[in-house]
PQR file with spaces between the fields and no chain letter, atoms N, CA, C, O and H, PARSE charges and radii, in Angstrom:
ATOM       1  N    MET     1      87.802  135.713  139.145 -0.4000 1.5000
ATOM       2  CA   MET     1      89.227  134.614  139.669 -0.0000 2.0000
ATOM       3  C    MET     1      89.684  134.238  138.536  0.5500 1.7000
ATOM       4  O    MET     1      88.975  133.827  137.618 -0.5500 1.4000
ATOM       5  N    ILE     2      91.530  134.405  138.490 -0.4000 1.5000
ATOM       6  CA   ILE     2      91.762  134.044  136.893 -0.0000 2.0000
ATOM       7  C    ILE     2      92.536  131.850  137.520  0.5500 1.7000
ATOM       8  O    ILE     2      93.302  131.440  138.392 -0.5500 1.4000
ATOM       9  H    ILE     2      92.106  134.739  139.236  0.4000 1.0000
ATOM      10  N    VAL     3      91.981  131.412  136.784 -0.4000 1.5000
ATOM      11  CA   VAL     3      92.390  129.810  136.897 -0.0000 2.0000
ATOM      12  C    VAL     3      93.592  129.482  136.029  0.5500 1.7000
ATOM      13  O    VAL     3      93.892  129.663  134.849 -0.5500 1.4000
ATOM      14  H    VAL     3      91.359  131.745  136.076  0.4000 1.0000
ATOM      15  N    ARG     4      93.980  129.099  136.760 -0.4000 1.5000
ATOM      16  CA   ARG     4      96.018  128.696  135.290 -0.0000 2.0000
ATOM      17  C    ARG     4      95.849  126.762  135.676  0.5500 1.7000
ATOM      18  O    ARG     4      95.634  126.061  136.665 -0.5500 1.4000
ATOM      19  H    ARG     4      93.736  128.952  137.718  0.4000 1.0000
ATOM      20  N    ASP     5      96.131  126.554  134.065 -0.4000 1.5000
ATOM      21  CA   ASP     5      96.877  124.701  133.987 -0.0000 2.0000
ATOM      22  C    ASP     5      97.645  125.062  134.422  0.5500 1.7000
ATOM      23  O    ASP     5      98.148  126.158  134.668 -0.5500 1.4000
ATOM      24  H    ASP     5      96.306  127.123  133.261  0.4000 1.0000
ATOM      25  N    LYS     6      97.968  123.207  134.693 -0.4000 1.5000
ATOM      26  CA   LYS     6      99.084  122.670  135.084 -0.0000 2.0000
ATOM      27  C    LYS     6      99.942  123.674  134.122  0.5500 1.7000
ATOM      28  O    LYS     6     100.688  123.314  135.032 -0.5500 1.4000
ATOM      29  H    LYS     6      97.559  122.316  134.492  0.4000 1.0000
ATOM      30  N    TYR     7     100.596  124.546  133.238 -0.4000 1.5000
ATOM      31  CA   TYR     7     101.760  125.043  132.089 -0.0000 2.0000
ATOM      32  C    TYR     7     101.460  126.860  132.131  0.5500 1.7000
ATOM      33  O    TYR     7     102.062  127.720  131.487 -0.5500 1.4000
ATOM      34  H    TYR     7      99.990  124.839  132.499  0.4000 1.0000
ATOM      35  N    GLY     8      99.975  127.098  133.430 -0.4000 1.5000
ATOM      36  CA   GLY     8     100.678  128.240  133.837 -0.0000 2.0000
ATOM      37  C    GLY     8      99.560  129.753  132.806  0.5500 1.7000
ATOM      38  O    GLY     8      99.624  130.976  132.680 -0.5500 1.4000
ATOM      39  H    GLY     8      99.487  126.400  133.954  0.4000 1.0000
ATOM      40  N    ILE     9      98.484  128.377  132.213 -0.4000 1.5000
ATOM      41  CA   ILE     9      97.928  129.579  130.920 -0.0000 2.0000
ATOM      42  C    ILE     9      96.444  128.859  131.586  0.5500 1.7000
ATOM      43  O    ILE     9      95.945  127.797  131.959 -0.5500 1.4000
ATOM      44  H    ILE     9      98.432  127.384  132.315  0.4000 1.0000
ATOM      45  N    ILE    10      96.157  130.534  131.383 -0.4000 1.5000
ATOM      46  CA   ILE    10      94.356  130.677  131.750 -0.0000 2.0000
ATOM      47  C    ILE    10      93.776  129.128  130.898  0.5500 1.7000
ATOM      48  O    ILE    10      94.224  128.240  130.172 -0.5500 1.4000
ATOM      49  H    ILE    10      96.562  131.397  131.080  0.4000 1.0000
ATOM      50  N    VAL    11      92.212  129.636  131.712 -0.4000 1.5000
ATOM      51  CA   VAL    11      91.891  128.593  130.341 -0.0000 2.0000
ATOM      52  C    VAL    11      90.273  129.074  131.794  0.5500 1.7000
ATOM      53  O    VAL    11      90.204  130.115  132.448 -0.5500 1.4000
ATOM      54  H    VAL    11      91.848  130.357  132.301  0.4000 1.0000
ATOM      55  N    GLN    12      89.485  128.140  131.823 -0.4000 1.5000
ATOM      56  CA   GLN    12      87.579  127.881  131.807 -0.0000 2.0000
ATOM      57  C    GLN    12      87.210  127.714  133.509  0.5500 1.7000
ATOM      58  O    GLN    12      86.878  126.582  133.859 -0.5500 1.4000
ATOM      59  H    GLN    12      89.541  127.294  131.292  0.4000 1.0000
ATOM      60  N    HIS    13      87.238  128.382  134.161 -0.4000 1.5000
ATOM      61  CA   HIS    13      85.989  127.275  135.732 -0.0000 2.0000
ATOM      62  C    HIS    13      84.887  127.553  135.532  0.5500 1.7000
ATOM      63  O    HIS    13      84.103  128.475  135.306 -0.5500 1.4000
ATOM      64  H    HIS    13      87.508  129.302  133.876  0.4000 1.0000
ATOM      65  N    PRO    14      85.142  125.226  135.839 -0.5600 1.5000
ATOM      66  CA   PRO    14      84.739  124.694  136.342  0.2800 2.0000
ATOM      67  C    PRO    14      86.129  123.823  135.572  0.5500 1.7000
ATOM      68  O    PRO    14      87.006  123.348  136.294 -0.5500 1.4000
ATOM      69  N    SER    15      86.170  123.736  134.574 -0.4000 1.5000
ATOM      70  CA   SER    15      85.923  122.459  133.596 -0.0000 2.0000
ATOM      71  C    SER    15      86.899  122.652  132.720  0.5500 1.7000
ATOM      72  O    SER    15      86.713  122.039  131.669 -0.5500 1.4000
ATOM      73  H    SER    15      85.458  124.122  133.988  0.4000 1.0000
ATOM      74  N    MET    16      88.067  123.408  132.778 -0.4000 1.5000
ATOM      75  CA   MET    16      89.613  123.250  132.188 -0.0000 2.0000
ATOM      76  C    MET    16      89.718  123.666  130.867  0.5500 1.7000
ATOM      77  O    MET    16      90.745  123.663  130.187 -0.5500 1.4000
ATOM      78  H    MET    16      88.217  123.906  133.632  0.4000 1.0000
ATOM      79  N    ASP    17      88.396  124.093  130.475 -0.4000 1.5000
ATOM      80  CA   ASP    17      88.232  124.348  129.196 -0.0000 2.0000
ATOM      81  C    ASP    17      89.173  125.681  128.712  0.5500 1.7000
ATOM      82  O    ASP    17      89.178  126.800  129.223 -0.5500 1.4000
ATOM      83  H    ASP    17      87.562  124.096  131.027  0.4000 1.0000
ATOM      84  N    GLY    18      90.008  125.162  127.497 -0.4000 1.5000
ATOM      85  CA   GLY    18      91.227  125.552  127.029 -0.0000 2.0000
ATOM      86  C    GLY    18      91.128  127.082  125.541  0.5500 1.7000
ATOM      87  O    GLY    18      91.666  128.124  125.168 -0.5500 1.4000
ATOM      88  H    GLY    18      90.004  124.252  127.081  0.4000 1.0000
ATOM      89  N    GLY    19      89.929  126.037  125.221 -0.4000 1.5000
ATOM      90  CA   GLY    19      88.570  127.025  123.858 -0.0000 2.0000
ATOM      91  C    GLY    19      88.986  128.707  123.908  0.5500 1.7000
ATOM      92  O    GLY    19      88.856  129.323  122.850 -0.5500 1.4000
ATOM      93  H    GLY    19      89.492  125.191  125.524  0.4000 1.0000
ATOM      94  N    ASP    20      89.485  129.455  125.125 -0.4000 1.5000
ATOM      95  CA   ASP    20      89.556  131.221  124.891 -0.0000 2.0000
ATOM      96  C    ASP    20      90.815  131.341  125.182  0.5500 1.7000
ATOM      97  O    ASP    20      91.286  132.462  124.996 -0.5500 1.4000
ATOM      98  H    ASP    20      89.590  128.955  125.984  0.4000 1.0000
ATOM      99  N    SER    21      91.728  130.277  125.709 -0.4000 1.5000
ATOM     100  CA   SER    21      92.712  130.815  126.657 -0.0000 2.0000
ATOM     101  C    SER    21      93.435  131.072  125.317  0.5500 1.7000
ATOM     102  O    SER    21      93.609  129.904  124.969 -0.5500 1.4000
ATOM     103  H    SER    21      91.345  129.366  125.860  0.4000 1.0000
ATOM     104  N    SER    22      93.909  131.737  124.450 -0.4000 1.5000
ATOM     105  CA   SER    22      94.718  133.059  123.541 -0.0000 2.0000
ATOM     106  C    SER    22      94.050  133.616  123.982  0.5500 1.7000
ATOM     107  O    SER    22      94.749  134.533  124.413 -0.5500 1.4000
ATOM     108  H    SER    22      93.768  132.686  124.733  0.4000 1.0000
ATOM     109  N    ALA    23      92.420  133.958  124.454 -0.4000 1.5000
ATOM     110  CA   ALA    23      91.658  135.458  124.060 -0.0000 2.0000
ATOM     111  C    ALA    23      92.690  135.515  125.442  0.5500 1.7000
ATOM     112  O    ALA    23      93.722  136.174  125.567 -0.5500 1.4000
ATOM     113  H    ALA    23      91.852  133.213  124.103  0.4000 1.0000
ATOM     114  N    ARG    24      92.030  134.576  126.442 -0.4000 1.5000
ATOM     115  CA   ARG    24      92.210  135.125  127.338 -0.0000 2.0000
ATOM     116  C    ARG    24      93.413  135.896  128.258  0.5500 1.7000
ATOM     117  O    ARG    24      93.453  136.618  129.254 -0.5500 1.4000
ATOM     118  H    ARG    24      91.191  134.041  126.340  0.4000 1.0000
ATOM     119  N    MET    25      94.719  135.064  126.943 -0.4000 1.5000
ATOM     120  CA   MET    25      96.258  134.555  127.493 -0.0000 2.0000
ATOM     121  C    MET    25      96.590  136.483  126.677  0.5500 1.7000
ATOM     122  O    MET    25      97.463  137.161  127.220 -0.5500 1.4000
ATOM     123  H    MET    25      94.687  134.477  126.134  0.4000 1.0000
ATOM     124  N    GLY    26      96.035  136.911  125.806 -0.4000 1.5000
ATOM     125  CA   GLY    26      96.544  138.005  124.821 -0.0000 2.0000
ATOM     126  C    GLY    26      95.858  138.688  126.088  0.5500 1.7000
ATOM     127  O    GLY    26      96.695  138.566  126.982 -0.5500 1.4000
ATOM     128  H    GLY    26      95.326  136.361  125.365  0.4000 1.0000
ATOM     129  N    ILE    27      94.829  139.296  126.561 -0.4000 1.5000
ATOM     130  CA   ILE    27      94.681  140.226  127.313 -0.0000 2.0000
ATOM     131  C    ILE    27      95.357  140.285  128.719  0.5500 1.7000
ATOM     132  O    ILE    27      95.121  141.237  129.463 -0.5500 1.4000
ATOM     133  H    ILE    27      94.149  139.395  125.834  0.4000 1.0000
ATOM     134  N    SER    28      96.480  138.931  129.214 -0.4000 1.5000
ATOM     135  CA   SER    28      96.580  139.437  130.310 -0.0000 2.0000
ATOM     136  C    SER    28      98.267  139.352  129.824  0.5500 1.7000
ATOM     137  O    SER    28      99.027  138.986  130.720 -0.5500 1.4000
ATOM     138  H    SER    28      96.672  138.158  128.609  0.4000 1.0000
ATOM     139  N    SER    29      98.809  139.622  128.657 -0.4000 1.5000
ATOM     140  CA   SER    29      99.846  139.628  128.427 -0.0000 2.0000
ATOM     141  C    SER    29     100.616  141.140  128.050  0.5500 1.7000
ATOM     142  O    SER    29     101.705  141.478  127.585 -0.5500 1.4000
ATOM     143  H    SER    29      98.191  139.920  127.928  0.4000 1.0000
ATOM     144  N    LEU    30      99.147  141.951  128.631 -0.4000 1.5000
ATOM     145  CA   LEU    30      99.813  143.093  128.782 -0.0000 2.0000
ATOM     146  C    LEU    30     100.625  143.674  130.236  0.5500 1.7000
ATOM     147  O    LEU    30     101.160  144.780  130.312 -0.5500 1.4000
ATOM     148  H    LEU    30      98.262  141.676  129.009  0.4000 1.0000
ATOM     149  N    GLU    31     100.575  142.667  131.331 -0.4000 1.5000
ATOM     150  CA   GLU    31     101.023  142.853  132.236 -0.0000 2.0000
ATOM     151  C    GLU    31     102.296  141.514  131.887  0.5500 1.7000
ATOM     152  O    GLU    31     103.214  141.269  132.669 -0.5500 1.4000
ATOM     153  H    GLU    31     100.140  141.769  131.270  0.4000 1.0000
ATOM     154  N    ASN    32     102.173  141.105  131.148 -0.4000 1.5000
ATOM     155  CA   ASN    32     103.402  139.382  131.058 -0.0000 2.0000
ATOM     156  C    ASN    32     103.119  139.019  129.649  0.5500 1.7000
ATOM     157  O    ASN    32     102.077  138.536  129.205 -0.5500 1.4000
ATOM     158  H    ASN    32     101.427  141.304  130.512  0.4000 1.0000
ATOM     159  N    ASP    33     104.472  139.399  128.858 -0.4000 1.5000
ATOM     160  CA   ASP    33     104.151  138.663  127.688 -0.0000 2.0000
ATOM     161  C    ASP    33     104.990  137.764  127.017  0.5500 1.7000
ATOM     162  O    ASP    33     105.099  137.903  125.799 -0.5500 1.4000
ATOM     163  H    ASP    33     105.318  139.792  129.218  0.4000 1.0000
ATOM     164  N    GLU    34     105.799  136.582  127.766 -0.4000 1.5000
ATOM     165  CA   GLU    34     106.550  135.248  128.139 -0.0000 2.0000
ATOM     166  C    GLU    34     105.443  133.914  127.520  0.5500 1.7000
ATOM     167  O    GLU    34     105.772  133.081  126.676 -0.5500 1.4000
ATOM     168  H    GLU    34     105.710  136.469  128.756  0.4000 1.0000
ATOM     169  N    GLN    35     104.469  133.982  128.014 -0.4000 1.5000
ATOM     170  CA   GLN    35     103.819  133.001  126.796 -0.0000 2.0000
ATOM     171  C    GLN    35     103.614  132.282  125.708  0.5500 1.7000
ATOM     172  O    GLN    35     103.593  131.136  125.259 -0.5500 1.4000
ATOM     173  H    GLN    35     104.201  134.659  128.700  0.4000 1.0000
ATOM     174  N    LEU    36     103.349  134.330  125.254 -0.4000 1.5000
ATOM     175  CA   LEU    36     102.625  134.656  124.133 -0.0000 2.0000
ATOM     176  C    LEU    36     102.735  133.089  123.304  0.5500 1.7000
ATOM     177  O    LEU    36     101.691  132.472  123.095 -0.5500 1.4000
ATOM     178  H    LEU    36     103.366  135.261  125.620  0.4000 1.0000
ATOM     179  N    HIS    37     104.116  132.500  122.847 -0.4000 1.5000
ATOM     180  CA   HIS    37     104.833  131.671  121.516 -0.0000 2.0000
ATOM     181  C    HIS    37     104.244  130.556  121.001  0.5500 1.7000
ATOM     182  O    HIS    37     104.255  129.853  119.990 -0.5500 1.4000
ATOM     183  H    HIS    37     104.964  133.002  123.016  0.4000 1.0000
ATOM     184  N    ARG    38     103.405  130.714  122.728 -0.4000 1.5000
ATOM     185  CA   ARG    38     102.831  128.922  123.095 -0.0000 2.0000
ATOM     186  C    ARG    38     102.269  128.783  122.122  0.5500 1.7000
ATOM     187  O    ARG    38     102.225  127.658  121.625 -0.5500 1.4000
ATOM     188  H    ARG    38     103.396  131.285  123.549  0.4000 1.0000
ATOM     189  N    PHE    39     101.300  130.458  121.167 -0.4000 1.5000
ATOM     190  CA   PHE    39     100.239  129.973  121.602 -0.0000 2.0000
ATOM     191  C    PHE    39     100.362  130.167  119.273  0.5500 1.7000
ATOM     192  O    PHE    39      99.543  129.701  118.482 -0.5500 1.4000
ATOM     193  H    PHE    39     101.336  131.372  121.570  0.4000 1.0000
ATOM     194  N    LEU    40     101.286  130.750  119.022 -0.4000 1.5000
ATOM     195  CA   LEU    40     102.228  130.042  117.895 -0.0000 2.0000
ATOM     196  C    LEU    40     101.823  128.362  118.264  0.5500 1.7000
ATOM     197  O    LEU    40     101.742  127.818  119.366 -0.5500 1.4000
ATOM     198  H    LEU    40     101.952  131.129  119.665  0.4000 1.0000
ATOM     199  N    ASP    41     101.559  127.666  116.554 -0.4000 1.5000
ATOM     200  CA   ASP    41     102.354  126.220  115.312 -0.0000 2.0000
ATOM     201  C    ASP    41     103.608  126.929  114.547  0.5500 1.7000
ATOM     202  O    ASP    41     104.077  128.003  114.171 -0.5500 1.4000
ATOM     203  H    ASP    41     101.624  128.108  115.660  0.4000 1.0000
ATOM     204  N    ASP    42     103.793  125.538  114.599 -0.4000 1.5000
ATOM     205  CA   ASP    42     105.015  125.975  113.857 -0.0000 2.0000
ATOM     206  C    ASP    42     104.531  126.261  112.699  0.5500 1.7000
ATOM     207  O    ASP    42     104.963  125.477  111.854 -0.5500 1.4000
ATOM     208  H    ASP    42     103.412  124.665  114.904  0.4000 1.0000
ATOM     209  N    LYS    43     103.798  127.065  112.265 -0.4000 1.5000
ATOM     210  CA   LYS    43     104.104  127.680  110.561 -0.0000 2.0000
ATOM     211  C    LYS    43     103.586  129.726  111.209  0.5500 1.7000
ATOM     212  O    LYS    43     103.391  130.681  110.457 -0.5500 1.4000
ATOM     213  H    LYS    43     103.447  127.702  112.951  0.4000 1.0000
ATOM     214  N    PHE    44     103.522  129.725  112.667 -0.4000 1.5000
ATOM     215  CA   PHE    44     103.574  131.076  112.933 -0.0000 2.0000
ATOM     216  C    PHE    44     101.434  131.256  113.182  0.5500 1.7000
ATOM     217  O    PHE    44     100.957  132.390  113.217 -0.5500 1.4000
ATOM     218  H    PHE    44     103.680  128.950  113.279  0.4000 1.0000
ATOM     219  N    HIS    45     100.735  130.314  113.283 -0.4000 1.5000
ATOM     220  CA   HIS    45      99.093  130.286  112.953 -0.0000 2.0000
ATOM     221  C    HIS    45      98.669  130.494  114.683  0.5500 1.7000
ATOM     222  O    HIS    45      98.983  129.906  115.718 -0.5500 1.4000
ATOM     223  H    HIS    45     101.122  129.393  113.254  0.4000 1.0000
ATOM     224  N    LEU    46      98.029  131.342  114.433 -0.4000 1.5000
ATOM     225  CA   LEU    46      97.201  131.126  116.119 -0.0000 2.0000
ATOM     226  C    LEU    46      96.138  130.283  116.913  0.5500 1.7000
ATOM     227  O    LEU    46      94.917  130.377  116.789 -0.5500 1.4000
ATOM     228  H    LEU    46      97.774  131.820  113.592  0.4000 1.0000
ATOM     229  N    VAL    47      96.937  129.310  117.884 -0.4000 1.5000
ATOM     230  CA   VAL    47      96.039  128.116  118.699 -0.0000 2.0000
ATOM     231  C    VAL    47      95.069  128.990  119.679  0.5500 1.7000
ATOM     232  O    VAL    47      95.151  130.202  119.880 -0.5500 1.4000
ATOM     233  H    VAL    47      97.929  129.234  117.985  0.4000 1.0000
ATOM     234  N    SER    48      94.308  128.248  120.134 -0.4000 1.5000
ATOM     235  CA   SER    48      93.518  128.056  121.145 -0.0000 2.0000
ATOM     236  C    SER    48      93.996  127.882  122.866  0.5500 1.7000
ATOM     237  O    SER    48      93.916  128.561  123.889 -0.5500 1.4000
ATOM     238  H    SER    48      94.241  127.263  119.971  0.4000 1.0000
ATOM     239  N    HIS    49      94.537  126.512  122.448 -0.4000 1.5000
ATOM     240  CA   HIS    49      95.457  125.545  123.715 -0.0000 2.0000
ATOM     241  C    HIS    49      96.737  125.543  123.329  0.5500 1.7000
ATOM     242  O    HIS    49      96.710  125.649  122.103 -0.5500 1.4000
ATOM     243  H    HIS    49      94.602  125.961  121.616  0.4000 1.0000
ATOM     244  N    PRO    50      97.707  125.488  123.656 -0.5600 1.5000
ATOM     245  CA   PRO    50      98.272  124.800  123.406  0.2800 2.0000
ATOM     246  C    PRO    50      98.586  123.433  123.180  0.5500 1.7000
ATOM     247  O    PRO    50      99.000  122.799  122.209 -0.5500 1.4000
ATOM     248  N    TYR    51      98.146  123.047  124.828 -0.4000 1.5000
ATOM     249  CA   TYR    51      98.374  121.239  125.136 -0.0000 2.0000
ATOM     250  C    TYR    51      97.126  120.426  125.181  0.5500 1.7000
ATOM     251  O    TYR    51      96.844  119.228  125.168 -0.5500 1.4000
ATOM     252  H    TYR    51      97.809  123.562  125.616  0.4000 1.0000
ATOM     253  N    GLN    52      96.538  121.481  125.236 -0.4000 1.5000
ATOM     254  CA   GLN    52      95.172  120.787  124.392 -0.0000 2.0000
ATOM     255  C    GLN    52      94.415  120.167  123.396  0.5500 1.7000
ATOM     256  O    GLN    52      93.447  120.720  122.875 -0.5500 1.4000
ATOM     257  H    GLN    52      96.767  122.454  125.247  0.4000 1.0000
ATOM     258  N    THR    53      94.922  118.714  123.017 -0.4000 1.5000
ATOM     259  CA   THR    53      94.275  118.418  121.439 -0.0000 2.0000
ATOM     260  C    THR    53      92.674  118.859  121.002  0.5500 1.7000
ATOM     261  O    THR    53      92.308  118.971  119.832 -0.5500 1.4000
ATOM     262  H    THR    53      95.709  118.265  123.440  0.4000 1.0000
ATOM     263  N    GLU    54      92.067  119.015  121.836 -0.4000 1.5000
ATOM     264  CA   GLU    54      90.995  119.376  120.922 -0.0000 2.0000
ATOM     265  C    GLU    54      91.113  120.789  120.640  0.5500 1.7000
ATOM     266  O    GLU    54      90.240  121.132  119.844 -0.5500 1.4000
ATOM     267  H    GLU    54      92.364  118.924  122.786  0.4000 1.0000
ATOM     268  N    TRP    55      92.280  122.250  121.192 -0.4000 1.5000
ATOM     269  CA   TRP    55      91.983  123.575  120.994 -0.0000 2.0000
ATOM     270  C    TRP    55      94.059  124.026  120.071  0.5500 1.7000
ATOM     271  O    TRP    55      94.624  124.855  119.358 -0.5500 1.4000
ATOM     272  H    TRP    55      92.989  121.971  121.839  0.4000 1.0000
ATOM     273  N    ASN    56      94.181  123.400  120.443 -0.4000 1.5000
ATOM     274  CA   ASN    56      95.978  122.860  119.636 -0.0000 2.0000
ATOM     275  C    ASN    56      96.109  122.893  117.913  0.5500 1.7000
ATOM     276  O    ASN    56      97.117  122.758  117.219 -0.5500 1.4000
ATOM     277  H    ASN    56      93.722  122.727  121.022  0.4000 1.0000
ATOM     278  N    ASN    57      94.169  123.209  117.372 -0.4000 1.5000
ATOM     279  CA   ASN    57      94.653  122.834  115.866 -0.0000 2.0000
ATOM     280  C    ASN    57      94.241  124.771  115.609  0.5500 1.7000
ATOM     281  O    ASN    57      93.171  125.233  116.006 -0.5500 1.4000
ATOM     282  H    ASN    57      93.351  123.318  117.936  0.4000 1.0000
ATOM     283  N    SER    58      95.133  125.497  115.019 -0.4000 1.5000
ATOM     284  CA   SER    58      95.492  126.472  114.417 -0.0000 2.0000
ATOM     285  C    SER    58      93.078  126.544  113.665  0.5500 1.7000
ATOM     286  O    SER    58      92.130  127.096  114.222 -0.5500 1.4000
ATOM     287  H    SER    58      96.002  125.122  114.696  0.4000 1.0000
ATOM     288  N    SER    59      93.102  125.998  112.783 -0.4000 1.5000
ATOM     289  CA   SER    59      92.064  125.716  111.827 -0.0000 2.0000
ATOM     290  C    SER    59      90.982  125.893  112.917  0.5500 1.7000
ATOM     291  O    SER    59      90.095  126.624  112.476 -0.5500 1.4000
ATOM     292  H    SER    59      93.872  125.550  112.330  0.4000 1.0000
ATOM     293  N    LYS    60      90.817  125.619  113.770 -0.4000 1.5000
ATOM     294  CA   LYS    60      89.654  125.455  115.465 -0.0000 2.0000
ATOM     295  C    LYS    60      89.690  127.338  115.720  0.5500 1.7000
ATOM     296  O    LYS    60      88.731  128.100  115.838 -0.5500 1.4000
ATOM     297  H    LYS    60      91.538  125.026  114.127  0.4000 1.0000
ATOM     298  N    THR    61      90.638  127.534  115.732 -0.4000 1.5000
ATOM     299  CA   THR    61      90.252  129.129  116.515 -0.0000 2.0000
ATOM     300  C    THR    61      90.498  129.718  115.914  0.5500 1.7000
ATOM     301  O    THR    61      91.280  129.880  114.977 -0.5500 1.4000
ATOM     302  H    THR    61      91.417  126.915  115.635  0.4000 1.0000
ATOM     303  N    SER    62      89.203  130.521  116.859 -0.4000 1.5000
ATOM     304  CA   SER    62      88.382  131.429  115.958 -0.0000 2.0000
ATOM     305  C    SER    62      88.803  133.204  115.248  0.5500 1.7000
ATOM     306  O    SER    62      88.309  134.113  115.914 -0.5500 1.4000
ATOM     307  H    SER    62      88.569  130.389  117.621  0.4000 1.0000
ATOM     308  N    ARG    63      89.413  133.524  114.344 -0.4000 1.5000
ATOM     309  CA   ARG    63      89.757  134.665  113.927 -0.0000 2.0000
ATOM     310  C    ARG    63      89.134  136.170  114.435  0.5500 1.7000
ATOM     311  O    ARG    63      89.587  137.272  114.126 -0.5500 1.4000
ATOM     312  H    ARG    63      89.814  132.785  113.802  0.4000 1.0000
ATOM     313  N    ASP    64      87.850  135.857  115.388 -0.4000 1.5000
ATOM     314  CA   ASP    64      86.556  137.112  115.912 -0.0000 2.0000
ATOM     315  C    ASP    64      87.196  137.827  117.334  0.5500 1.7000
ATOM     316  O    ASP    64      86.564  138.704  117.923 -0.5500 1.4000
ATOM     317  H    ASP    64      87.482  134.962  115.639  0.4000 1.0000
């Protein structure tokens, strides 16, 4: 089951944790890439979730 938050971004169910959102959205973007720009900060660094404070810092994003 794909769960999305109020912004339409894929999150983990049931906690609504956005820590893996960039990876999940990347996979889903094979069909639709309209939301990928949200995962880049002002320096074009990848963030895990653009709106969840815990995950919108590029230094907390895994590069693996």
